[in-house]
C-alpha positions as CSV (number, residue, x, y, z in Angstrom):
1,M,0.6,-0.2,21.0
2,H,-1.0,-3.6,21.3
3,L,-1.7,-5.0,17.7
4,A,-2.8,-8.8,18.6
5,E,-2.1,-11.8,20.9
6,T,-1.0,-15.3,19.3
7,P,-0.3,-18.2,21.5
8,T,2.9,-20.4,21.8
9,T,4.4,-22.8,23.6
10,D,8.2,-21.2,23.1
11,P,8.2,-17.3,22.6
12,A,11.3,-17.8,20.5
13,T,9.3,-19.7,17.8
14,L,7.4,-16.0,17.0
15,V,10.4,-14.4,15.9
16,G,9.7,-14.2,12.0
17,R,5.8,-14.5,12.0
18,N,3.6,-12.4,10.0
19,V,0.7,-10.8,11.6
20,E,-2.3,-9.7,9.7
21,I,-4.7,-6.8,11.0
22,G,-7.6,-4.8,9.5
23,V,-7.0,-1.1,9.0
24,S,-10.8,-0.5,10.4
25,E,-9.6,-2.5,14.0
26,L,-6.5,-0.5,14.2
27,L,-7.7,3.3,13.7
28,G,-11.4,2.6,14.5
29,Q,-12.9,3.6,11.0
30,P,-15.0,1.2,9.7
31,A,-14.9,2.6,6.3
32,K,-11.5,1.4,5.9
33,Y,-12.7,-2.4,6.0
34,Y,-11.0,-3.1,2.7
35,M,-7.2,-2.1,4.1
36,K,-4.9,-4.7,5.6
37,L,-1.2,-4.0,7.2
38,F,1.1,-6.9,7.6
39,F,3.9,-7.0,10.4
40,K,6.7,-9.1,11.2
41,I,7.9,-10.1,14.5
42,T,11.2,-9.5,15.1
43,D,11.9,-9.6,18.5
44,V,10.4,-11.4,21.8
45,D,10.8,-10.1,25.1
46,S,9.3,-12.1,27.9
47,R,5.1,-11.6,27.1
48,N,6.0,-8.7,24.5
49,A,6.4,-9.2,20.7
50,Y,8.1,-6.3,18.5
51,T,7.3,-5.9,15.1
52,R,8.1,-3.9,12.0
53,F,5.9,-3.0,9.1
54,N,5.9,-5.8,6.2
55,G,3.4,-4.9,3.9
56,Y,-0.1,-3.7,3.1
57,S,-2.9,-4.5,1.0
58,T,-6.6,-4.1,-0.1
59,T,-9.1,-6.6,-0.9
60,R,-9.9,-7.9,-4.0
61,E,-13.4,-7.4,-3.5
62,H,-12.7,-3.8,-3.3
63,L,-10.9,-3.4,-6.6
64,Y,-13.1,-5.7,-8.6
65,R,-16.0,-3.2,-6.9
66,V,-14.3,-0.3,-8.9
67,V,-13.8,-1.8,-12.5
68,R,-16.7,-1.9,-14.8
69,K,-17.4,-2.2,-18.5
70,H,-16.2,0.2,-20.6
71,A,-13.7,1.9,-18.1
72,Q,-9.8,1.2,-18.6
73,K,-7.7,-0.4,-15.7
74,V,-4.7,1.2,-15.8
75,E,-2.1,-0.7,-13.3
76,D,1.6,-0.5,-12.4
77,I,4.0,-2.4,-10.2
78,N,7.2,-1.0,-9.4
79,V,10.0,-1.1,-6.7
80,F,10.9,2.2,-5.1
81,E,13.6,2.9,-2.4
82,T,12.5,5.5,0.4
83,K,14.3,8.3,2.0
84,D,15.2,5.8,5.1
85,G,16.3,3.0,3.1
86,W,13.3,0.8,2.7
87,K,12.8,-0.8,-0.4
88,L,8.9,-1.4,-1.4
89,Q,7.2,-2.9,-4.1
90,I,4.1,-0.7,-4.8
91,T,1.2,-1.8,-6.7
92,S,-0.8,1.2,-7.9
93,I,-4.0,0.9,-10.0
94,A,-6.1,3.9,-11.7
95,I,-9.7,3.4,-13.5
96,L,-10.1,5.8,-16.6
97,N,-13.6,6.8,-17.3
98,R,-13.7,5.1,-20.8
99,N,-11.5,2.7,-22.7
100,T,-8.5,4.7,-24.5
101,D,-5.5,4.1,-26.5
102,S,-2.4,3.0,-25.5
103,N,-0.8,6.4,-25.3
104,I,-2.9,7.9,-22.8
105,Q,-2.5,4.7,-20.6
106,K,1.2,5.0,-20.9
107,K,1.0,8.8,-19.9
108,V,-1.3,8.3,-16.8
109,R,1.2,5.2,-15.8
110,Q,4.1,7.2,-16.2
111,I,2.3,10.1,-14.1
112,M,1.6,7.5,-11.1
113,V,5.3,6.3,-11.4
114,N,6.9,9.7,-11.3
115,H,4.7,10.7,-8.6
116,I,5.5,7.6,-6.1
117,A,9.0,7.7,-6.8
118,D,9.2,11.4,-5.8
119,T,7.2,10.7,-2.9
120,A,9.4,7.6,-1.7
121,K,12.7,9.6,-2.0
122,K,11.2,12.6,-0.3
123,S,9.9,10.7,2.5
124,G,10.1,7.9,5.0
125,V,8.1,4.0,5.0
126,D,6.0,5.6,7.8
127,D,4.8,8.8,5.7
128,I,4.1,6.8,2.7
129,V,2.1,4.4,4.7
130,K,0.4,7.0,6.6
131,R,-0.6,8.9,3.2
132,V,-2.0,5.8,1.6
133,L,-4.0,5.1,5.0
134,E,-5.5,8.8,5.0
135,G,-6.0,8.5,0.9
136,S,-4.2,11.4,0.3
137,F,-1.4,9.9,-1.6
138,Q,-4.2,8.3,-3.8
139,R,-5.9,11.5,-4.3
140,D,-2.7,13.1,-5.7
141,I,-2.2,10.6,-8.2
142,R,-6.0,10.9,-9.0
143,K,-5.7,15.0,-9.5
144,L,-2.4,14.7,-11.4
145,G,-3.6,12.1,-14.3
146,S,-6.8,13.6,-14.7
147,K,-4.7,16.2,-16.3
148,I,-4.3,13.9,-19.0
149,Y,-7.5,12.3,-18.9
150,P,-10.5,12.2,-16.6
151,V,-9.6,9.5,-14.1
152,R,-12.4,8.0,-12.0
153,F,-10.7,6.0,-9.2
154,C,-7.1,5.5,-7.6
155,E,-5.7,2.9,-5.2
156,I,-2.4,1.9,-4.1
157,A,-3.2,-2.1,-4.1
158,K,-0.4,-3.4,-2.5
159,I,2.8,-2.8,-0.6
160,E,5.2,-5.4,-0.3
161,V,8.5,-4.7,1.6
162,I,11.9,-6.3,-0.6
163,K,14.3,-5.1,1.8
164,A,13.8,-3.3,5.3
165,P,17.0,-1.1,6.5
166,G,19.8,-3.2,8.6
167,K,18.3,-6.4,6.6
């Protein structure tokens, strides 16, 4: 699949560069304007550069828009290992309907961590990214968290690749 074009005088200098592309451009879905994927160039062959997944993020404006007065933000940053050997640092955010005490926040955070860890153990990085892009990952966390306290919004804010297999 063709992602982007980049000028260079020597193709060998492309190896190691990062390419950022909006999900709305990639999938042709304007509603996903706030999502960005990052790819790292790993190999170059004449006029083609080959990439691997290197991260995902949402825009700050999107997250700022959902955080409101009198609502509780529960955030978690953790490192998870996938079934296929990738080590990912995943930042997840849940917005609760009202300000809550720390007990409820801890329980919701624990549910987020457990769900992400279980999913990572059972699936590869491709499946995780696909589920994040279609929103099913966030819906699952929201449903599970709402059993403790009503969760208004849930988002995977960032995925960073700590270690890719073979590296």
